[in-house]
N, C-alpha and C positions, 0 to 999 in steps of 0.2 A: 533373346531380345530384352527380357526383363533384366538380365545381368548387365547388358550394355547400358540400359537406362540407369541402373544403379551406379555404374561407373561414371556416367556423365554427371549424375547428381553429386557424387563424391568429388569429382574434379572441380565442379562449379562451386561447391561449398568450400573447398580448399582455396580456390582463387579469391573468394570473398574474405575468408579468414586471413589470408596473406596481406590484406589491407593493413592489418595491425602489425607493425614491425617492432614496436616497443611498448611496454607498459611499465610505468614507474610511479610509485614504488612497485616492484614486481609482486609483492604481497604485503599484508599489513598484520597488525596484532590486535587482539581483543583487549578490552579493559584499559585503554589509554585515557589519561586525564583529559586530553582534548580529543573528543570522540569523533570529530569530523576528519576525514582524510580525503585529500584531493588527488585523484588518480589521473595521470597523464596517459592518454592513448595517442599513439603516433602511427600514422600510416597515410598512404596517398588518399587525399580527399576524405579523410575520416570524419571531418566536421560536417559533411553533407548528410550524415546519418542521424536519425533520432536514436535515443538510447534509453534502456530500462534495465533494472536489476532485479534479480530473483529474491525469494525468501522474505518478502515484505520489508526489505531494507530500503530506507528512504534516501532518495537523491535530493540533496538540498540545493544544489547549484550545478549548472552546466555553463562553462565558459568557452566561447569560441574566439579565436583571434583572427588577425588578418591573414594568417597562414592556414589554409584549409586542411593541412596535414596534422593539425593538433586539435585535440578535444580534451578539455579538463573537466572531469566529472567528480563532484564532491558528494560523498555519501556519509551518513551518520551511523557510526558503529556502536552507539550507546546501547548497551544490553544485548549486543550481537555477540554470541559465543563463537568459538573457533568453528569454522565451517567453510565449505566451498560455495562461493557465490557464482552466479552466471550473469554476465552482461549480454544483452541482446541489442544488436544494432540493426536498424531498419532504414532502407533507402528505397522508397517505392515498393516494388515487389521483391527486392533483394533483402535477404535477412541472413545474418550470421551471428554467432555467439562466441563469447570469450570467457573462460573460467577465471575466477579471481579468488585467492585463498585468504581467509582471515585465520591466522595461526594463534595457537595458545601462547600466552605470554609466560615467561619465567616467573615463578613465584617470588613475590616481593621485588620485582624488577625495578619498580619506581623508587624503592628505598635503597637501591644499590649504593654501597660505599665507594669512595673514590680516593685518589691520591691526596696526600696532605703532608704536613711537616714531619710526620713520622717516617716518610719514605725517602729513599735516594733514587732519583730518576737517572736511568742510563739511556743516553741518546745515541742512536746508531743510524747509519745509512744502509739500508738492506742490500743495495747493490755492491757495497764495499765491505760487508761484514763477513759473510760466509756463503759459499756455494754448496748447498746441500743437494741440489738436483741439477746436474749439468745438462740434462735433457731439455730443460726449459730455458736455457740461456738465450735462445732466439725463438721467435714465434713467426710463422708464416703470415699471420694476420697483422703484424706490427712492423713498422718501417725499419727502425734501427736494430741492427743485429749485434750480437756480442763481439767485442773486440777488446780483450784485456790489455793488449799492447798500446791501446789509445788511452792516454790519461783521462780524457774527458768522455770516453765511450762507456758502453755498458760492459761490466765485468762479470756478471753472472751471479752475484749474490742474490739470495732469495729467502722466502719464508722458511723453507725447510732448513736452511742454514742457521736461521735464528733458533728454531726449535732444537736443532742438534746441539746448540751451545747454551741452552738455558741454565744448565747446571753450573757452567762457568760464571755466568752473570750472578747467579744466586750465591756461589762461593765468594765472589768479590764482595758481596754485601749490598748490592743494589736490590731494590724491592719493586721497582717499576721500570717499564721500558717505553720510551718514546721513540718510535720509528718515524723517520721522515716518510712522506706519503707513499702509499702502496697501490692506489688506484691507477688505472691505465693512463699512460702518457704516450701518445703515438707520434710525438715529434720526430722529425727525420734525424735529428742529432741532439746530443746533450740531454737526452731524456732520462738519464739515470736518477736525477734528483726528484723527478716525478711531481714537480709543483705545477706543471702545465697539463692538467689532467684532461683526457679526452672521453672518459666515461666514469662518472663518480658512483656508479652502482656496481663496478666490476674491478676486481683486483687485476693488476697488470699481469698478463700471462707469463711474463718473464720472471715474475716473483712467485707465481703459483696460481691458486684458484681461491674463490670466495670460501670454499670449504676448508682449504688449508689455513686461511686467516682465522676462521672459527677454531680450527684445531690449535693454532698458536695460542689463542686466548685460553682455551681449555687446558693446555699443557702448562701455561703460566700459572693459572689458578691452582693447579695441583701443587705448585711449588710456592704458593702464597706470593706470587708476583702479579703486578697490575699492568694492564695494557692501555697505553695512552695513544689515541689516534691523532695524527697530524692532519687537521682539517683546514681546508682552504675555502674561505667564503668570498674573498676579494676578486678572484679571477679563475678562469679555466684556461686550457690551452687552445690554440687556434685550430687544432685537429679535433676538437670536441664536436660530436655529431650535431649538437644543437646550434653551434656557431655556423656550421655549414648550411643549416636550414633553420633559420631563426623563428621561434614561435611568434615573437613580436620584434619590431624594429628596435624597441627600447629594452629588450632583454639584456643587452650589453650597452655600455655607454658609447655614444656615437658623437663624433665631432664635425661632420660624419666620419665614420671609420676611426682610424687610430689617432690618438694624441698622447704624448708622453706625460706621465705624472710629473709634477714638480718635486715630489717626495717631501714637501714641507708640511709635515704632519701638524705643526703648530697652527696652521691656518684653520684647523678644525674648531679651535676655541678662541682665536685671536679676536678680541673685541675691537681692534683697530684695523683688522684685515679686510681685504677686498673680497667680494663674492667670487670674482674670477679666480683668484688664487686658491680659494677654498675648493672651488669646483675642479680645478686641475689637479689638486691633491687627491680628492675623493674619486673623481670620475676618470682622471687620466689613467692610461694603461701602465702597468708596472714595466713591461717591456713589450715590443711589438708582437711577440708570439703568445702573449697572454691577454686576451680580450677581457676587459673589466666588467664584472657583473654589476647589474643595477639593482641593488637591494631595496630601492624605493619603489620598484615595480612589485605589487603584491604577489603576482604569480611567481616571480623569481624568489622572493623572500620565503614564500611558503614551500617552494621546491627545496630550498636549502635547509629549511627547518625539518621537513619530513625526511630528507636524505640523511641528516645527522641523527635523527631519532631512529631511523631504520637501521643504521649501522650499530648504534648502541644496543638495540634489541637483538639484531641478527648475530653480531659477533661477541656480545656480552662484554662490552667495553667498560673501562674503569675511569676514563677521562678523555678530555680533548686538549690538545695544544692547537691554537688557532694562528695560522700564518698571517702576517701583515695586517693584524687586527685594526690598527689605527689608520689604515688607508681606506677602510670601508666607509660607506655612508653611515654616519655615526648614529642616526636615528634607526636606520634599518638594522644595523648590527646589534644595537641594544635590544631590539625586538627579537632578533634571532636568539641571542643569548638568554633572554628572559624565558622564551618559549622552551628552551632546553632545560633550564633550571626549574621552571614550573613543573615540567614532567618528571624531573629527577632532582629533588631538592637538595640531595647530598652530593651531587655530581660536580666535580671540580673542572674548571676550564681555565687554562692559562693562555693569555694572549701575548703575541709578540708586539711589543710597543717599544721600538728601537729608538729611544730618545736619551738625552744626556742630562736631564734635569728631573729631580724627584717630584717636583710639583706637576710637571708635565706628564710624567709616567703615572702619578697618582690619579690624575684626571680620569684615567681609563679603568680604574678598579671600582668595583661595586661599592656604592655608598661613599664615594670619595668626598671628603670635605672640600676639596678644590672644585670639583665639578658641580657640587651643590650650589655654588655661587651662581651658576648659570642654569640651575634647575635641570641638570642632566644627570642621568644615571645609566652607565653602560650595562649594569647587572653582571659584569665580568668578575668572577671571584678572585682571579689571580693574574698578576702581570709579571713580566720578567724584569729582574733587577739589573738593568743595563748600566746604571751608574756604578754599582759595585763591580761589574765587569770592567768598566773603565779603570777603576783603581787597580784591579788585578793586572792590568796590562802593562804597568810600569813600576809599581811600588817596590817590588823586591830587588830592583836594581838601584834603589835610592839608599845607599849604605849610610849616608850622613843625613841626619834629619835637620830640618829647619822649620820655620814657622808654618810653611805650607807643603813641605815635602816629607816623605817617609810615612811612618805608620799613622801620622795625624790624618792622612787621607781616609783611612778606614773609619777612624773616629768621626770625622766630619760627615762621612756618608751615613752612618747610623744615627747621628744627631738629628737627621731629617726624617726619622721614622714617624714623627708626629704628623707628617703630611699624608700618611697612608691610613686608609680605613682599617687595613689588616696587614701589617708588615710581616706577620707570621705566615702569610699565604703568598709571599713573593717567591719566585723561582730564582735561585742563586746559581751562578755558573762561572767557571774559570774561562770557558770558551764554548763555542758550538760550531755547527757545520758551516757557518758563514763568517767566522772570525779567524784571526790568527791563532795558531796552536800555542798553548801555554808553554809547552816544552821547547818550542822553536824560539819563542821570545826570550826565554831564559836559558837557552843553549844547553838544555838537558842537565841543568844544575839540580841535582836531586834534593838538596837542602831547600831550595826555593819551591820545589814541588811540595815538599813536606809542609812548608809554611802555608802555601796556598790551600792544600787539601785540609789542613787543620782548621783554618777559618771556615772553609766551605762546609765542613762536617759539623761544626759546633755552633755556628751563628744561627739566629732566628731565620725561619724560612725553610724552603724546600731545596735541598742541594741537587744539582744536576751535573752528571759527569759525562763527558763526550768520549765515545768509544775509543779505546786504545791509548788514551792518556794514561790509564792505569798500568800500562807496560812501557811508558816513556816515549810513545810515538811523538815525533815532531812533524812539522809541515809548514812550508813557507807560503803564506797567503799572497805574497808578492809574485809568486810564480803562477798564480791562478788557483781557482777553487779545487782543482784536482789534487793539488799537493797537500791540502788540508783534509782530503777525503780519501786517503790511501787505503788500500786493501788491508784488512786485518791479517797479520801473518799467521798462517795455518788454516785459513778459511777455504783454501783451494787445494785440491789434490796436487801433490808434487811440490808444495811450498817447502823451501828448505828449513824454515823456522816455524815451529808450531807454538804460538804463544798462548794457546788455549789450555796447555797442560804445564804443570810444574817442571816436568822433565824436558819439555820442548822449549821452554823459555831460556833465554840467555841469562847470565848472572845479573846484568843490569835490568832486564825486564822483570826478573823475580824480585829485585830490590824495590822497584816501583810497585809491583803487584802486592807483595807481602805487606808493605806499609799501608797501601790502600785498603786491603782486606782487613787488616787489624783495626783501623780506625772506623771503617764503615760498618763492620760487624759489631763493634762495641756500641756504635750509635743506635743500632736496631732496637735495643731494649731500653734506651735511655729516655724515659718520659720527660725528664728535666730538660733535655735538648729539644725534644719535639714541641713542648708547649710551655716550658719554663720562661720566667721573666729574664730580661737582659739588663745587667748593670755593667757599664764600662767606665774606665778611667782615662783621663787625658794621657796620651803616651808621653813618656819621658825617655830620653836617650835612645829613641827609635824602638822602644819596647811598648807594645800594646797589651794591656791586661783587661780581661772582662770576665764576668761571672754569669753563668746560667743557673737559675735557682728556682725552687718552688718550696712548698711547705715541708717537703720530705728530704730533699738533698740539694747539694750545690756542687757545681763544677767550675773550677778556675782554669782559664785558658791564658797562657803566657806566650807571647810571640816576640822574639828578639830579631829584629831586622838588621841590626848592626853586625859587622863582621867579627867583632871581638866579643868574648864572653863578658857577662856582667853579674854583679851582685846587686840584688834588688832589696831595698829596705821595705819590709812588709807593713810597717806602721801606717803607711798611707792608705792601706786597704782594710783598716780595722773594722769599718762598718760591714764589710763582707766576710771578714775572717774571725770576728769576735767569738763565734761559737766553735771554732775549729783550731786545732794546733798541729795537725798533720794531714797527709793525704797520700793517695796512691796515683802515681803518674802512669798513664795508659801506654804511651809510646815506648818508654824504656822498661816498663813493668817493674818499677821500683817504688819504694816508699820515700816520702819527702817530709822533712821537718819544716813546719811553717811558723815557728815561734818568733823568729827574728828576721832572718834574711833568706833569700832564695838565690841560688847560683844557676845561671843558664848559659849554655854555650852560644857562640856567635851563629847567626843565621839558623836558628833552631826554634822549636816550639815545644810546649808542654801542655798536656791535658790532664788536670789533676782532679780526681774525685776527692772531695774534702771529707775528712774523718773527724768526728768529735773526740 
């Protein structure tokens, strides 16, 4: 009889405990700068319970919403060491408990270093990079199954595939990896890009597990590589569990329901603009399957802040790239960014601000002289240099220069550096996962790739390379996104071409790879490129010449965009060459005389370390 009674008690206790379906963050860390953490408890009618916590930890706030399935409990962890806490929930005579762990924090976690201009960032799409574990290609818990024959389907690339090829990335000369999002995306189709996330505390099972993500960071750090997470603050996917059972009606922007963003990011600071236009930019949904998050709701904002901090601590991250940064509520996203950088003062965050004017892009960078006019500060350390990308998209086909075409476009782009608070912290790129492929635009003209990579690797800022460009991969954006996101050759068992190895690459692939490897590995140890000053000269005859210099050394970069070779009279560059009469050219590996003139071939570049 006594055993039966005990069984009944156990079953009763289990049924009560089962009221809690989710706890987020699932655990927290000691010693955080912001000592309060708001814990979300989710379960059927959980808000009907009173709650207390053990070990003399103070509950500073309890928030209930119109949805009784949510309870937000804020505790103060100041001076609370790593330990197991226990929350007690009481509803009348019914009582149940839930453990909650405060974990030890990594030593000096708050002072972690991040990516900067000394790095080369390698952007990859995990589903398209390498399949290291075919057993997780599909998941019974997730709707879309693997189908490599479908261009826009899931192909099976995963975290293990990235780990397996870290040595390739390191050999190339990249020092940081930006992977497109890895958290769960349970859309019925086209989920491989993972920007429509359905659980932001869980790695998508088709990529691996949370533990494997931690392992990726660990393996990268062993190789002196940095891991940058692609974070999405603007929206989630329509399959997100919180969209299906909203904590509050205004957790997402409602019109009611769906309304399309007008995508006009200029409305965020337009002094002549209408409030309606600004609202539809910030609050409109990016696409119907991505409900727009309301960062002006304090519960939403705090949830996103804590989720970001949790991933930094849990996975030992080295930076964020933030998707669709300038579509967010601009006050809310500034608070989010400041909260992250207050916790981690050296942590770099680069935001996607897809605009085509330097003043407009500058507005979104921390301490912007443009935004200061409106008393706004995004606190965002880095933005993406989309105006430079615009130049890359056509300039190397402009063989004949005139007043506004040819290499003058590069010059005019960098003329506007005065608009930025920190031009050395801009992210530079030839292309990314949303744009046309550089090698497609230039029809796999290797000389034009050399020109592009030369500038990318030697200009101020942080260069970002898109996976497989270094082996000459092309892809037509006009055929759809799948064509610019093709599988990396050799990432799947049975691939006829394995471009991850020297022996497996074709002659053309090795031509691209070897050039990229030479330039990027040279760049690794060049402080003058990482942080040196920039001096450039007005292009003549479609030749652009600039210098990167500091008190110790100087590098001269010469780019000839004309089809014919040229003799360059060096007297015009006396102020940069007066202390030098020779140099060593990195690409050819030869010495050059800089006393009178310089000879350069058509459609070619030179990187010259100046010698006294």
